[in-house]
N, C-alpha and C positions, 0 to 999 in steps of 0.2 A: 954280295955285291956283283961278283962275276956272273952268277947265274941270272940275276935280273938284267944285267947288261946284254948277255947273249939272248935272253928271252925277248928283250926289246928289239934287238937286231933281227931276230927271226920273225917277229910280228911285222916289222918294217918291210922285210923282204917279201912276206906274203902279201902285204897291202900293195906294194909296188908291182908285184907280179900280177895280181888281179887287175890293177889299174891298166897295166900294159896290154892285157888281153882285150880290154874294152876300148882302149885308146886308139887302136888302128881300125876300128869299125868304120866301114865306108857308108856314105849316105845312100839312101835308096835311089835307084836310077830314075831320072825324070822328075824328081821332086826338087823344088827350090828350097833353099835353106830359109828358115824363119827369120834369121838375123842377117842383116846386111852389114858387112864390115867394110868400112871406108877409112882411109887415112884422114886424120884431122888436119884440115887446113882452112883457110878463110872461106873458100867456096863451099866446102862440105858443111861447115858450120852454118852458113847462110841457107844451104839446102835443107838441113835438119830443122832450122828455125822456120822455114817456109812450110815444111811438112806439118810442124806443130800448129802453125797458124791455120793451115787448111783443115786440120782435124777439129780445131776449136770452132772455126766458122761452120763446118758441117754439123757439128753437134748443136751449135746455137740455132742454125736454120731448122734442124729437126725439132728442137724444143719449141721454137716459134710456131712451127706447123702444128704441133700437138696442141699448143695453147689455142690456136685458131680453131681447130676441130672441137676442142672443149667448149669454147665460146658458142660455136654454132649449135652444139648439142644442147647447151643451156637455153639458147633462144628457142629451139624446137620444143624443148620441155615446157617452156612458158606458154608457147602457142597451144600445145596439147592440153595444158592445164586449163587455159581459157576455154578451149573447145569442150572439155569435160564439164566445166561449170555452167556454161551458157548454152551449149548445144549448137552454137553457131561458129562459123569459121571467121576469124578476124580478117578484114581486108584492108584496114587502114594501115598506112605505113607507120603511123605513130604507135599503134598497138604492137605491130610486129617488131619494132625497133626499140622497145623499152629496155 
């Protein structure tokens, strides 16, 4: 019992000693920290919520832009298919906007 207790104490001291060696490590000069720590109050909560909303809007705008590009590529593919079949270029807006 005493041996296991002293063994556990020795392991705890080794762990704490190793953690202390890395705990005082300074951040690299000129580098900004990845995490921004702010005290939680009403203004900071609103700020964090606005950041979240901005990220969601940016992601949605990017998704919509990608969908638009995909639609345009599909239209171009249809036009190219018609050109391959008939050998003529479609000029009617009705054909181009199918």
